[in-house]
DSSP file (Angstrom, degrees, kcal/mol; ACC not computed):
  #  RESIDUE AA STRUCTURE BP1 BP2  ACC     N-H-->O    O-->H-N    N-H-->O    O-->H-N    TCO  KAPPA ALPHA  PHI   PSI    X-CA   Y-CA   Z-CA
    1    1 A X              0   0    0      0, 0.0     2,-0.5     0, 0.0   111,-0.5   0.000 360.0 360.0 360.0 140.4   -6.9   -4.3  -12.4
    2    2 A X  E     -A  111   0A   0    109,-0.1     2,-0.5   107,-0.0   109,-0.2  -0.916 360.0-153.4-106.3 126.1   -8.0   -3.6  -16.0
    3    3 A X  E     -A  110   0A   0    107,-3.0   107,-2.4    -2,-0.5     2,-0.5  -0.844   7.3-158.1 -98.2 132.3   -7.8    0.0  -17.1
    4    4 A X  E     -A  109   0A   0     -2,-0.5     2,-0.4   105,-0.2   105,-0.2  -0.953  11.2-178.7-116.7 125.9  -10.3    1.1  -19.9
    5    5 A X  E     -A  108   0A   0    103,-3.0   103,-3.2    -2,-0.5     2,-0.5  -0.978  10.3-162.4-125.6 132.2   -9.5    4.1  -22.0
    6    6 A X  E     -A  107   0A   0     -2,-0.4     2,-0.6   101,-0.2   101,-0.2  -0.970   1.4-166.2-115.9 125.8  -11.7    5.5  -24.8
    7    7 A X  E     -A  106   0A   0     99,-3.1    99,-2.1    -2,-0.5    31,-0.1  -0.930  18.9-144.2-110.6 108.7  -10.2    7.9  -27.3
    8    8 A X  E     +A  105   0A   0     -2,-0.6    97,-0.2    97,-0.2     2,-0.1  -0.282  54.8  32.9 -73.1 157.4  -12.9    9.6  -29.3
    9    9 A X  S    S-     0   0    0     95,-1.8     2,-0.3     2,-0.1    -2,-0.1  -0.206 103.2 -28.3  93.7 176.4  -12.7   10.5  -33.0
   10   10 A X        -     0   0    0     94,-0.1    52,-0.1     1,-0.1    96,-0.1  -0.498  67.2-119.3 -69.8 123.3  -11.0    8.9  -36.0
   11   11 A X        -     0   0    0     50,-0.3     2,-0.5    -2,-0.3    -1,-0.1  -0.380  25.7-143.3 -62.5 140.4   -8.0    6.9  -35.0
   12   12 A X        -     0   0    0     60,-0.1    63,-0.1    19,-0.1    -1,-0.1  -0.923  10.4-131.7-111.4 125.1   -4.8    8.2  -36.7
   13   13 A X        -     0   0    0     -2,-0.5     2,-0.5     1,-0.1    59,-0.3  -0.351  32.8 -95.5 -71.7 155.3   -2.1    5.8  -37.9
   14   14 A X        -     0   0    0     57,-2.5     2,-0.3    56,-0.1    -1,-0.1  -0.593  44.1-150.7 -68.8 120.7    1.5    6.3  -37.1
   15   15 A X        -     0   0    0     -2,-0.5    13,-0.2    13,-0.1     3,-0.1  -0.654  25.1 -95.4 -93.3 152.5    3.0    8.1  -40.1
   16   16 A X        -     0   0    0     -2,-0.3    12,-0.3     1,-0.1    -1,-0.1  -0.344  50.4 -92.9 -67.2 148.4    6.6    7.7  -41.0
   17   17 A X        -     0   0    0     10,-0.1     2,-0.2     1,-0.1    10,-0.2  -0.211  40.4-142.3 -60.0 150.5    9.0   10.3  -39.6
   18   18 A X  E     -D   26   0B   0      8,-2.9     8,-2.4    -3,-0.1     2,-0.5  -0.700   4.4-131.9-110.0 163.9    9.8   13.3  -41.8
   19   19 A X  E     -D   25   0B   0     -2,-0.2     6,-0.2     6,-0.2     2,-0.0  -0.978  19.5-145.9-118.9 127.3   13.0   15.2  -42.3
   20   20 A X    >   -     0   0    0      4,-2.7     3,-2.1    -2,-0.5     6,-0.0  -0.212  38.4 -87.0 -83.3-178.7   13.1   19.0  -42.2
   21   21 A X  T 3  S+     0   0    0      1,-0.3    -1,-0.1     2,-0.1    -2,-0.0   0.729 128.1  53.3 -64.0 -22.9   15.3   21.3  -44.2
   22   22 A X  T 3  S-     0   0    0      2,-0.1    -1,-0.3     0, 0.0    -2,-0.0   0.381 121.1-105.6 -92.5   4.8   18.1   21.1  -41.7
   23   23 A X  S <  S+     0   0    0     -3,-2.1     2,-0.3     1,-0.3    -2,-0.1   0.504  73.5 140.9  88.9   4.4   18.1   17.3  -41.8
   24   24 A X        -     0   0    0      1,-0.0    -4,-2.7    -5,-0.0    -1,-0.3  -0.651  49.2-127.6 -85.2 136.2   16.4   16.8  -38.4
   25   25 A X  E     +D   19   0B   0     -2,-0.3     2,-0.3    -6,-0.2    -6,-0.2  -0.553  33.8 172.2 -79.6 144.3   13.8   14.0  -38.1
   26   26 A X  E     -D   18   0B   0     -8,-2.4    -8,-2.9    -2,-0.2     2,-0.4  -0.988  35.1-109.4-149.3 157.9   10.4   14.8  -36.7
   27   27 A X        -     0   0    0     -2,-0.3   -10,-0.1   -10,-0.2   -11,-0.1  -0.732  46.8-103.9 -86.0 132.4    7.0   13.2  -36.2
   28   28 A X     >  -     0   0    0     -2,-0.4     4,-2.4   -12,-0.3     3,-0.3  -0.232  29.2-117.7 -55.8 145.9    4.2   14.6  -38.5
   29   29 A X  H  > S+     0   0    0      1,-0.2     4,-2.8     2,-0.2     5,-0.2   0.850 111.2  54.4 -57.2 -41.7    1.8   17.0  -36.7
   30   30 A X  H  > S+     0   0    0      1,-0.2     4,-1.8     2,-0.2    -1,-0.2   0.912 112.0  44.5 -61.7 -43.0   -1.3   14.9  -37.2
   31   31 A X  H  > S+     0   0    0     -3,-0.3     4,-2.5     2,-0.2    -2,-0.2   0.923 113.4  50.9 -65.4 -44.9    0.4   11.8  -35.6
   32   32 A X  H  X S+     0   0    0     -4,-2.4     4,-2.1     1,-0.2    -2,-0.2   0.902 109.3  50.3 -61.0 -43.1    1.8   13.9  -32.8
   33   33 A X  H  X S+     0   0    0     -4,-2.8     4,-1.9     2,-0.2    -1,-0.2   0.894 111.5  48.3 -64.0 -39.8   -1.6   15.4  -32.0
   34   34 A X  H  X S+     0   0    0     -4,-1.8     4,-2.5     2,-0.2    -2,-0.2   0.918 109.9  51.3 -68.4 -41.9   -3.3   12.0  -31.9
   35   35 A X  H  X S+     0   0    0     -4,-2.5     4,-2.3     1,-0.2    -1,-0.2   0.883 110.0  50.9 -61.0 -37.5   -0.6   10.5  -29.7
   36   36 A X  H  X S+     0   0    0     -4,-2.1     4,-2.3     2,-0.2    -1,-0.2   0.866 108.8  51.2 -67.9 -36.3   -1.1   13.5  -27.3
   37   37 A X  H  X S+     0   0    0     -4,-1.9     4,-2.4     2,-0.2    -2,-0.2   0.921 109.9  49.6 -64.5 -43.9   -4.9   12.8  -27.3
   38   38 A X  H  X S+     0   0    0     -4,-2.5     4,-2.1     1,-0.2    -2,-0.2   0.930 112.2  48.3 -59.1 -46.1   -4.3    9.2  -26.4
   39   39 A X  H  X S+     0   0    0     -4,-2.3     4,-2.3     1,-0.2    -2,-0.2   0.902 110.5  51.5 -61.8 -42.0   -1.9   10.3  -23.6
   40   40 A X  H  X S+     0   0    0     -4,-2.3     4,-1.0     1,-0.2    -1,-0.2   0.914 111.1  46.6 -62.7 -44.3   -4.5   12.8  -22.3
   41   41 A X  H  X S+     0   0    0     -4,-2.4     4,-0.5     1,-0.2    -1,-0.2   0.854 111.5  52.4 -67.8 -34.2   -7.3   10.2  -22.2
   42   42 A X  H >X S+     0   0    0     -4,-2.1     4,-2.8     1,-0.2     3,-1.3   0.891 103.7  57.1 -67.5 -39.1   -4.9    7.7  -20.5
   43   43 A X  H 3< S+     0   0    0     -4,-2.3    -1,-0.2     1,-0.3    -2,-0.2   0.790  98.6  61.4 -62.4 -27.8   -4.1   10.3  -17.8
   44   44 A X  H 3< S+     0   0    0     -4,-1.0    -1,-0.3    -3,-0.2    -2,-0.2   0.762 117.4  29.3 -67.6 -23.7   -7.8   10.5  -17.0
   45   45 A X  H << S+     0   0    0     -3,-1.3     2,-0.4    -4,-0.5    -2,-0.2   0.755 118.2  52.3-106.5 -33.8   -7.8    6.8  -16.0
   46   46 A X     <  -     0   0    0     -4,-2.8    -1,-0.2     1,-0.1     3,-0.1  -0.888  46.9-174.7-116.7 136.9   -4.2    6.1  -14.8
   47   47 A X  S    S+     0   0    0     -2,-0.4     2,-0.3     1,-0.3    -1,-0.1   0.764  78.3  19.8 -97.0 -30.7   -2.2    7.9  -12.1
   48   48 A X  S    S-     0   0    0     36,-0.1    -1,-0.3     0, 0.0    35,-0.1  -0.986  87.2-101.9-137.5 148.6    1.1    6.1  -12.5
   49   49 A X        -     0   0    0     -2,-0.3    36,-0.3    33,-0.2    35,-0.2  -0.354  42.0-104.6 -66.0 147.7    2.5    3.9  -15.3
   50   50 A X  B     -e   85   0C   0     34,-3.3    36,-0.7     1,-0.1    -1,-0.1  -0.460  27.6-156.4 -67.8 145.9    2.4    0.1  -14.9
   51   51 A X        +     0   0    0     34,-0.1    -1,-0.1    -2,-0.1     3,-0.1   0.699  64.8  50.5-103.0 -21.2    5.8   -1.2  -14.0
   52   52 A X  S    S-     0   0    0      1,-0.2     2,-0.1    33,-0.0    62,-0.1  -0.085 105.6 -44.8 -99.9-159.8    5.7   -4.9  -15.2
   53   53 A X        -     0   0    0     60,-0.4    60,-2.9    38,-0.1     2,-0.4  -0.434  63.0-145.9 -69.1 147.4    4.8   -6.6  -18.4
   54   54 A X  E     -cB  91 112A   0     36,-3.0    38,-2.0    58,-0.3    39,-1.5  -0.921  13.8-149.6-126.3 141.7    1.5   -5.3  -19.9
   55   55 A X  E     -cB  93 111A   0     56,-3.1    56,-1.8    -2,-0.4     2,-0.4  -0.932  21.3-170.2-103.6 129.1   -1.4   -6.8  -21.8
   56   56 A X  E     -cB  94 110A   0     37,-2.8    39,-2.2    -2,-0.5     2,-0.5  -0.986   9.9-172.1-125.4 129.2   -3.0   -4.3  -24.3
   57   57 A X  E     -cB  95 109A   0     52,-2.6    52,-2.5    -2,-0.4     2,-0.5  -0.985   9.2-171.1-117.2 127.0   -6.3   -4.8  -26.2
   58   58 A X  E     -cB  96 108A   0     37,-2.9    39,-2.2    -2,-0.5     2,-0.5  -0.971   9.5-172.3-122.4 129.5   -7.2   -2.3  -28.8
   59   59 A X  E     -cB  97 107A   0     48,-2.7    48,-2.9    -2,-0.5     2,-0.6  -0.987   9.9-161.3-118.5 122.0  -10.5   -2.0  -30.6
   60   60 A X  E     -cB  98 106A   0     37,-3.1    39,-3.3    -2,-0.5     2,-0.4  -0.909   7.8-164.7-107.3 122.0  -10.6    0.5  -33.4
   61   61 A X  E     +cB  99 105A   0     44,-3.0    44,-1.7    -2,-0.6   -50,-0.3  -0.879  26.2 120.8-111.3 137.0  -14.1    1.6  -34.6
   62   62 A X  E     -c  100   0A   0     37,-1.9    39,-1.1    -2,-0.4     3,-0.3  -0.960  57.3-116.3-178.0 168.4  -14.9    3.4  -37.8
   63   63 A X  S    S+     0   0    0     -2,-0.3     2,-0.3    37,-0.2    -1,-0.1   0.932 105.2  12.5 -81.7 -52.2  -16.9    3.3  -41.0
   64   64 A X  S    S+     0   0    0     37,-0.1     2,-0.7    36,-0.0    -1,-0.2  -0.699  71.0 173.9-132.4  79.5  -14.1    3.3  -43.6
   65   65 A X        +     0   0    0     -2,-0.3    -3,-0.1    -3,-0.3    33,-0.0  -0.796   5.6 167.3 -91.4 116.8  -10.7    2.6  -42.0
   66   66 A X        +     0   0    0     -2,-0.7    -1,-0.1     2,-0.1     2,-0.1   0.432  41.1 105.4-108.1  -3.1   -8.2    2.2  -44.8
   67   67 A X  S    S-     0   0    0      1,-0.1     2,-0.2     2,-0.1    -2,-0.0  -0.380  81.0 -95.0 -79.4 157.1   -5.0    2.3  -42.7
   68   68 A X     >  -     0   0    0      1,-0.1     4,-1.8    -2,-0.1     3,-0.3  -0.490  29.7-129.2 -69.2 139.3   -2.9   -0.7  -41.8
   69   69 A X  H  > S+     0   0    0      1,-0.2     4,-2.2     2,-0.2     5,-0.2   0.841 106.1  55.0 -60.9 -35.7   -3.8   -2.2  -38.5
   70   70 A X  H  > S+     0   0    0      1,-0.2     4,-2.1     2,-0.2    -1,-0.2   0.863 107.0  49.5 -69.9 -34.3   -0.1   -2.1  -37.2
   71   71 A X  H  > S+     0   0    0     -3,-0.3   -57,-2.5     2,-0.2     4,-1.7   0.857 110.7  50.6 -71.9 -34.2    0.3    1.6  -37.9
   72   72 A X  H  X S+     0   0    0     -4,-1.8     4,-1.4   -59,-0.3    -2,-0.2   0.931 112.4  46.8 -65.3 -45.1   -3.0    2.4  -36.0
   73   73 A X  H  X S+     0   0    0     -4,-2.2     4,-3.0     1,-0.2     5,-0.2   0.897 108.2  56.7 -62.8 -40.5   -1.8    0.3  -33.1
   74   74 A X  H  X S+     0   0    0     -4,-2.1     4,-2.7     1,-0.2     5,-0.2   0.890 104.4  50.5 -62.5 -41.0    1.7    2.0  -33.1
   75   75 A X  H  X S+     0   0    0     -4,-1.7     4,-1.6     2,-0.2    -1,-0.2   0.884 114.0  46.1 -65.6 -35.4    0.3    5.5  -32.7
   76   76 A X  H  X S+     0   0    0     -4,-1.4     4,-1.6     2,-0.2    -2,-0.2   0.938 113.1  48.5 -70.3 -46.8   -1.8    4.3  -29.8
   77   77 A X  H  X S+     0   0    0     -4,-3.0     4,-0.9     1,-0.2    -2,-0.2   0.902 112.3  49.1 -60.5 -41.6    1.0    2.4  -28.1
   78   78 A X  H  < S+     0   0    0     -4,-2.7     3,-0.5     1,-0.2    -1,-0.2   0.875 108.9  53.4 -66.5 -36.0    3.4    5.4  -28.5
   79   79 A X  H  < S+     0   0    0     -4,-1.6    -1,-0.2    -5,-0.2    -2,-0.2   0.814 107.4  51.9 -66.4 -29.6    0.7    7.7  -27.1
   80   80 A X  H >X>S+     0   0    0     -4,-1.6     4,-3.0     3,-0.1     3,-1.9   0.669  84.1 112.6 -79.5 -17.9    0.4    5.4  -24.0
   81   81 A X  B 3<5S+f   85   0C   0     -4,-0.9     5,-0.2    -3,-0.5     6,-0.1  -0.338  86.0  11.0 -62.7 135.8    4.2    5.5  -23.4
   82   82 A X  T 345S+     0   0    0      3,-3.0    -1,-0.3     1,-0.1   -33,-0.2   0.319 130.9  56.9  75.8  -2.9    5.2    7.3  -20.2
   83   83 A X  T <45S+     0   0    0     -3,-1.9    -2,-0.2     2,-0.5    -1,-0.1   0.712 120.3  17.1-114.9 -56.2    1.5    7.4  -19.1
   84   84 A X  T  <5S-     0   0    0     -4,-3.0   -34,-3.3     1,-0.3     2,-0.3   0.766 140.9  -2.6 -90.2 -29.3    0.3    3.8  -19.0
   85   85 A X  B   < -ef  50  81C   0     -5,-1.1    -3,-3.0   -36,-0.3    -2,-0.5  -0.952  68.7-117.5-153.7 164.9    3.7    2.2  -19.0
   86   86 A X  S    S+     0   0    0    -36,-0.7     2,-0.3    -2,-0.3   -35,-0.1   0.829  96.3  10.6 -80.1 -31.6    7.3    3.5  -19.2
   87   87 A X    >   -     0   0    0     -6,-0.1     3,-2.3    -3,-0.0    -1,-0.3  -0.995  67.8-127.1-148.8 139.2    8.3    1.8  -22.4
   88   88 A X  G >  S+     0   0    0     -2,-0.3     3,-1.1     1,-0.3   -34,-0.1   0.592 103.1  78.8 -69.0  -5.4    6.3    0.0  -25.1
   89   89 A X  G 3  S+     0   0    0      1,-0.2    -1,-0.3     3,-0.0   -35,-0.1   0.685  80.1  70.5 -68.4 -16.7    8.7   -2.9  -24.7
   90   90 A X  G <  S+     0   0    0     -3,-2.3   -36,-3.0   -37,-0.1     2,-0.8   0.704  74.6  97.0 -70.8 -19.1    6.7   -3.7  -21.6
   91   91 A X  E <   +c   54   0A   0     -3,-1.1   -36,-0.2    -4,-0.2     3,-0.1  -0.621  40.5 158.7 -76.0 109.5    3.8   -4.7  -23.9
   92   92 A X  E     +     0   0A   0    -38,-2.0     2,-0.4    -2,-0.8    -1,-0.2   0.538  64.7  44.7-109.7 -12.1    4.1   -8.5  -24.2
   93   93 A X  E     +c   55   0A   0    -39,-1.5   -37,-2.8     2,-0.0     2,-0.4  -0.990  67.7 172.2-133.2 126.1    0.5   -9.3  -25.2
   94   94 A X  E     +c   56   0A   0     -2,-0.4     2,-0.4   -39,-0.2   -37,-0.2  -0.988   9.6 178.4-138.6 126.6   -1.2   -7.2  -27.8
   95   95 A X  E     -c   57   0A   0    -39,-2.2   -37,-2.9    -2,-0.4     2,-0.4  -0.991   7.2-176.0-124.4 138.6   -4.6   -7.7  -29.6
   96   96 A X  E     -c   58   0A   0     -2,-0.4     2,-0.4   -39,-0.2   -37,-0.2  -0.998   1.8-179.7-135.9 131.6   -5.9   -5.3  -32.2
   97   97 A X  E     -c   59   0A   0    -39,-2.2   -37,-3.1    -2,-0.4     2,-0.5  -0.973  18.2-149.5-129.3 145.0   -9.3   -5.4  -33.9
   98   98 A X  E     -c   60   0A   0     -2,-0.4     2,-0.4   -39,-0.2   -37,-0.2  -0.976  25.0-178.0-111.2 125.7  -10.9   -3.1  -36.5
   99   99 A X  E     -c   61   0A   0    -39,-3.3   -37,-1.9    -2,-0.5     2,-0.3  -0.950  28.0-112.9-128.0 143.3  -14.7   -3.0  -36.2
  100  100 A X  E     +c   62   0A   0     -2,-0.4     2,-0.3   -39,-0.2   -37,-0.2  -0.556  50.5 141.3 -75.8 134.4  -17.3   -1.2  -38.2
  101  101 A X        -     0   0    0    -39,-1.1   -37,-0.1    -2,-0.3     4,-0.1  -0.919  54.3-133.4-166.6 144.6  -19.2    1.6  -36.5
  102  102 A X  S    S+     0   0    0     -2,-0.3     2,-0.9     1,-0.1   -39,-0.2   0.663  97.1  75.3 -74.0 -13.6  -20.6    5.0  -37.3
  103  103 A X  S    S-     0   0    0    -41,-0.1     2,-0.2   -40,-0.0    -1,-0.1  -0.830  81.5-147.4-102.5  98.9  -19.0    6.3  -34.1
  104  104 A X        +     0   0    0     -2,-0.9   -95,-1.8   -44,-0.1     2,-0.3  -0.425  41.5 117.6 -71.3 134.2  -15.2    6.5  -34.7
  105  105 A X  E     -AB   8  61A   0    -44,-1.7   -44,-3.0   -97,-0.2     2,-0.4  -0.970  54.6-117.1-175.5 170.9  -13.1    5.9  -31.7
  106  106 A X  E     -AB   7  60A   0    -99,-2.1   -99,-3.1    -2,-0.3     2,-0.5  -0.999  20.9-160.2-124.4 132.4  -10.4    3.6  -30.1
  107  107 A X  E     -AB   6  59A   0    -48,-2.9   -48,-2.7    -2,-0.4     2,-0.4  -0.961  12.4-170.1-113.1 128.8  -11.1    1.6  -27.0
  108  108 A X  E     -AB   5  58A   0   -103,-3.2  -103,-3.0    -2,-0.5     2,-0.4  -0.952  11.2-169.3-124.1 134.6   -8.1    0.4  -25.1
  109  109 A X  E     -AB   4  57A   0    -52,-2.5   -52,-2.6    -2,-0.4     2,-0.4  -0.992  12.0-177.0-121.2 131.5   -7.9   -2.1  -22.2
  110  110 A X  E     +AB   3  56A   0   -107,-2.4  -107,-3.0    -2,-0.4     2,-0.3  -0.962   7.9 164.0-127.0 143.3   -4.6   -2.4  -20.3
  111  111 A X  E     -AB   2  55A   0    -56,-1.8   -56,-3.1    -2,-0.4     2,-0.3  -0.985  37.3-111.3-152.7 152.8   -3.6   -4.7  -17.4
  112  112 A X  E     - B   0  54A   0   -111,-0.5     2,-0.5    -2,-0.3   -58,-0.3  -0.645  33.4-131.0 -82.2 141.2   -0.4   -5.8  -15.8
  113  113 A X        -     0   0    0    -60,-2.9   -60,-0.4    -2,-0.3     2,-0.3  -0.799  14.5-128.2 -96.4 129.5    0.6   -9.4  -16.4
  114  114 A X        -     0   0    0     -2,-0.5     2,-0.2   -62,-0.1   -60,-0.0  -0.596  28.3-122.6 -73.9 133.6    1.5  -11.5  -13.4
  115  115 A X        -     0   0    0     -2,-0.3     2,-0.5     1,-0.1    -1,-0.1  -0.558  17.2-126.3 -79.3 140.7    4.9  -13.2  -14.1
  116  116 A X        -     0   0    0     -2,-0.2     2,-0.2     1,-0.0    -1,-0.1  -0.737  27.1-123.0 -84.9 129.3    5.0  -17.0  -13.8
  117  117 A X    >   -     0   0    0     -2,-0.5     3,-1.7     1,-0.1     6,-0.2  -0.487  12.6-129.3 -73.7 142.8    7.7  -18.2  -11.4
  118  118 A X  T 3  S+     0   0    0      1,-0.3    -1,-0.1    -2,-0.2     5,-0.1   0.775 106.2  58.7 -63.6 -27.8   10.3  -20.5  -13.0
  119  119 A X  T 3  S+     0   0    0      3,-0.0     2,-0.5     4,-0.0    -1,-0.3   0.421  74.0 121.5 -85.2   4.6    9.9  -23.0  -10.2
  120  120 A X    X   -     0   0    0     -3,-1.7     3,-1.5     1,-0.2    -4,-0.0  -0.565  57.8-149.2 -68.3 119.5    6.2  -23.4  -11.0
  121  121 A X  T 3  S+     0   0    0     -2,-0.5    -1,-0.2     1,-0.3    -3,-0.0   0.637  88.0  71.3 -69.1 -15.5    5.8  -27.1  -11.8
  122  122 A X  T 3         0   0    0      1,-0.2    -1,-0.3     0, 0.0    -2,-0.1   0.664 360.0 360.0 -75.5 -14.7    2.9  -26.5  -14.2
  123  123 A X    <         0   0    0     -3,-1.5    -1,-0.2    -6,-0.2    -2,-0.2   0.410 360.0 360.0-120.1 360.0    5.3  -25.0  -16.8
């Protein structure tokens, strides 16, 4: 089964962790809010996290996206953790595209990957 998730609005890249005055690391508020939006939209589509290896396709739409593609993907993958899958290490296939559009959003497709058995003679 393929799960399709649409996250409206401008995609937010994963920002590097910050350190507060007491030396504790934290995720910047803008990144945290976007990850929570991704999780919320995923919950609308998925009832339980996938348990096996996962294929994720991400299409990022916007007019002037200046962020690095890997940081945009990371904020989405982190937002999907514990909702679409238990750990982002389960993602074994990842495709990410940035596409021009006046309607800013991220479109995500997820599916579980069937494992190939070792005794399969084709491999």
